N, C-alpha and C positions, 0 to 999 in steps of 0.2 A: 504493498499500500503506500501511497505517497506523504509525504508530511501534511499535507493539507486534511488529509483523511484520519491519519492518526491524532491530530490535533482535534479534529471534529469529535472521534470516537471517545478520546479519553477527556475532553475538555480542558486541555492544556494548550496554551498559546504555541504557535510555530516558534515564535522566540525563544520561548521555555524549551523548547524540543532541541533546537539548536543548541542551548547551552549547554543540556543533558549530556550530549554528544561532545563537547569541546570538555566536558570534566570525564569522559570516559563511562556514563552512566548508562549511555543508549550507543548501540550501534546500527549503522545503516550502511546498504550498497549502494553506489552509485550507477544511475544508467548511462548507457551511452551518450546520453543527451547530458549527463551529468547533475541528473534529479537524485535526491535520496529516495530511498525504497525500503520499506521496513517490512519484516515478516509479523505475521498474525500475532505472534508472541508478544512483540513490543508493546500491544496496548498493556498485557499484563504488568511488562517492565515498568511501563509508564505509571500504572497506576499503584505499584508499590513505592517508586520512586516519591511521588507526591504524599502517601501515607507517612514516608518517613520525614520529607520535609515539614509535614505538618506537626510530627511529634517533635520537631524541634532540633531535628538533625542536621548536620552540615555535610555540604555536599562531599567533602573530603571524608568523613565517617560512613556516608551513604556508599559511596565508593567502595570502601574496606568491607561493608557488610553484604553489598550486591552477590558477590562471588559464594557468599556462604547460603543463600536463602532460594528457594523456588519462588519463581516470578508469580506463580499461581496463586497460590497461597500463602505465602511469607514462612512456610514451615523451614527448619535447617536440613540443606542437603549434605552430600558425601564430603563437600568442601568445608563445612562446619567444625571448628576446631575450639579449644580452651579459648584460643585470641576471639571468638565470634562472643563466646560467653561474657568474657571479661570486658570486652567493648560494649554489648549491651546491658551490662551490670551497670557500667559508669553513667550512661546514657539513662539508665532508670533512675540514677540518685540523681542525676542532674533534675531528670524532670517530675521527680519526687518534690526537690527543693523548690521547683519554680513554683509547682502548684499550692506549698505551704507558703511563698510569699505572695502567690495571688490570694490566697484566704485572709492572710494578715490584710494586705490592702482593701479587701472587701471588707472586712470587719472595721476598717476604720472609716470606709465610706459610709458604712451603714451607721456608724456614730454620728456622724457629721450629720448624714440626713435626717437621723432622730432628733439631733438637737436643734436643726434647724425647724422642726416640727412637722417633717415628711414622714414617710412611711419607709421604712426599709424592708427588703426582701425575707431577711432572715434566715437565711434556708440554713 
């Protein structure tokens, strides 16, 4: 499939897909006319990349992890190693800290809203 179709099917911009290629996260083949062509599996690969970016992972980290997981479902593959576990443990700790920080910020905002006479969500 061409880059425009991949962008449409994944909801990712053509610019982002090109960026993924420059970072080594995604590969294409060039036609004789120089256009990018992607295999069907690229759809799953792009979705996996998007999930990792949404989780706050940096493109370098994603590049280290992608060879260790199946694109279709994100499960570990034969290339998964203790390195993968170590890296994911570090990322999980970073995400947990970010969630704690966001909760504290949310609590502060709730207090300000209450003090100003408004309603706070208080979840």
